[in-house]
C-alpha positions in Angstrom: -24.9 209.9 326.7 -21.8 210.3 328.0 -21.0 212.2 331.6 -20.3 215.7 330.4 -24.1 216.0 328.2 -26.8 217.4 329.0 -29.8 215.7 330.3 -31.7 216.9 328.3 -30.7 218.1 325.0 -30.6 221.4 323.7 -33.6 221.0 320.9 -35.8 219.7 323.4 -35.1 222.5 325.9 -35.4 224.9 323.9 -38.9 223.7 322.8 -39.9 223.1 326.6 -39.2 227.1 327.3 -41.3 227.6 325.1 -44.1 225.6 325.6 -43.4 226.4 329.5 -43.9 230.0 328.2 -46.6 230.2 326.6 -48.2 228.5 329.7 -47.4 231.1 331.7 -49.3 233.9 329.4 -52.5 231.6 329.6 -52.0 231.1 333.5 -51.8 235.8 333.0 -54.6 235.8 331.9 -56.3 233.5 334.3 -54.8 235.0 337.5 -56.1 238.8 336.0 -59.6 237.7 335.2 -59.3 235.2 338.8 -58.1 238.9 340.6 -60.7 240.8 338.8 -63.7 238.2 339.7 -62.2 239.0 343.7 -62.3 242.9 342.9 -66.5 242.2 343.0 -69.3 241.2 345.7 -70.5 237.6 345.2 -72.2 235.4 348.0 -69.9 232.5 349.4 -70.3 229.3 347.0 -69.2 232.3 344.5 -66.4 232.9 346.6 -65.5 229.3 346.9 -65.1 228.9 343.8 -63.4 231.7 343.2 -60.9 230.4 345.6 -60.7 226.6 344.3 -59.9 229.0 340.7 -56.6 231.1 342.5 -55.2 227.5 343.9 -55.7 225.8 340.7 -53.6 228.1 339.4 -51.2 229.1 341.5 -50.5 225.5 341.6 -50.6 225.1 337.8 -47.7 228.3 337.8 -45.6 227.1 340.6 -45.1 223.6 338.2 -44.4 225.2 335.5 -42.3 227.4 337.5 -40.7 224.0 338.7 -40.9 222.7 335.5 -38.7 225.5 333.9 -35.9 224.8 337.0 -35.9 221.4 335.6 -34.9 222.2 332.1 -32.4 225.1 333.2 -30.4 222.8 335.4 -30.7 219.8 333.3 -29.6 221.7 330.2 
């Protein structure tokens, strides 16, 4: 690889961006379902599970955002 060529070949970057977009769509479904769960009343145990779900979704969305940023910067 020459210094001027991107680290990620364009065809790979395109596919990674497509997969990342699909992942974003799937995560959005989970975010919306979690929002609806939060709008209902639950016992303390259920609230803890909902919070765990919320934290996991936020973490997954952050990882996906980092992946997209990396692909943009390296392709």
